[in-house]
C-alpha positions as CSV (number, residue, x, y, z in Angstrom):
1,M,-9.7,-5.1,9.8
2,Q,-7.4,-8.0,9.1
3,K,-6.9,-9.6,5.8
4,T,-9.1,-12.6,6.7
5,D,-11.9,-10.2,7.7
6,F,-11.4,-8.2,4.5
7,I,-11.7,-11.4,2.4
8,K,-14.8,-12.4,4.2
9,A,-16.4,-9.0,3.7
10,V,-15.5,-8.9,0.0
11,A,-16.8,-12.5,-0.5
12,E,-20.1,-11.6,1.0
13,K,-20.5,-8.4,-1.0
14,A,-19.6,-10.1,-4.2
15,G,-21.6,-13.2,-3.6
16,V,-18.7,-15.6,-4.2
17,S,-16.8,-18.1,-2.0
18,Q,-14.1,-16.9,0.4
19,K,-11.6,-19.3,-1.4
20,E,-12.2,-17.6,-4.8
21,T,-12.1,-14.1,-3.2
22,K,-8.7,-15.0,-1.5
23,L,-7.3,-16.1,-4.8
24,V,-8.4,-12.9,-6.5
25,I,-7.2,-10.6,-3.7
26,D,-3.8,-12.4,-3.4
27,S,-3.4,-12.2,-7.2
28,A,-4.2,-8.5,-7.2
29,L,-1.7,-7.8,-4.5
30,D,0.9,-9.9,-6.3
31,V,0.4,-7.8,-9.5
32,I,0.8,-4.6,-7.5
33,T,4.0,-5.9,-5.9
34,E,5.5,-7.1,-9.2
35,Q,4.8,-3.7,-10.8
36,L,6.3,-1.7,-7.9
37,A,9.4,-4.0,-8.0
38,K,9.8,-3.0,-11.7
39,G,9.5,0.7,-10.7
40,E,6.1,1.1,-12.2
41,K,3.1,3.0,-10.8
42,V,-0.3,1.3,-10.3
43,T,-3.3,3.6,-10.4
44,L,-6.7,2.4,-9.3
45,T,-9.0,5.1,-10.5
46,G,-11.3,6.2,-7.7
47,F,-9.1,4.6,-5.0
48,G,-5.5,5.8,-5.3
49,T,-2.0,5.3,-6.7
50,F,0.7,2.9,-5.5
51,E,4.2,4.1,-6.4
52,V,7.9,3.7,-5.6
53,R,9.3,6.6,-3.7
54,H,13.0,7.4,-3.4
55,R,14.6,8.4,-0.2
56,Q,17.9,10.2,-0.6
57,Q,21.0,9.5,1.5
58,R,21.0,11.4,4.7
59,E,22.8,11.8,8.0
60,G,21.5,10.0,11.1
61,V,22.6,9.3,14.7
62,N,23.0,5.9,16.3
63,P,20.8,6.3,19.4
64,Q,23.0,3.9,21.4
65,T,26.4,5.5,20.8
66,R,25.3,8.9,19.6
67,E,27.7,8.4,16.7
68,K,26.8,10.1,13.4
69,I,26.0,7.6,10.6
70,T,25.1,7.9,6.9
71,I,21.8,6.3,6.1
72,P,22.0,5.1,2.5
73,E,19.4,6.0,-0.2
74,T,16.6,3.6,-0.5
75,K,13.4,2.9,-2.4
76,T,10.1,2.5,-0.5
77,P,6.5,1.8,-1.5
78,G,4.1,4.7,-1.2
79,F,0.4,5.2,-1.6
80,S,-1.5,8.4,-2.5
81,A,-5.3,8.3,-2.0
82,S,-7.5,9.6,-4.8
83,S,-9.8,12.6,-4.2
84,T,-12.8,10.2,-4.3
85,L,-11.4,8.1,-1.5
86,K,-10.5,11.2,0.5
87,E,-14.0,12.6,0.2
88,A,-15.5,9.3,1.2
89,V,-13.4,9.1,4.3
90,K,-14.1,12.8,5.2
91,G,-17.8,12.2,4.8
92,E,-17.7,9.2,7.2
93,S,-16.0,11.2,10.0
94,A,-17.9,14.5,9.7
């Protein structure tokens, strides 16, 4: 499902226009992004938690030259699904 399909489905379910739905979804995603940029966690009860994960510095190999390189530490966004979401997904595939 692409973002436009998602907006269309949410608009139908909520009974509001796609334009309003797009504004709300974009705003929600902006808030999540802003909080993660600050290093904060965003927990949506019944859905999951968005958080910043830290990857430590590690050794790697350049695949073209086979030369050993050091990959610097970095921050990356992560998501942990809630047990409610996990159960809903399990129920669908079972």
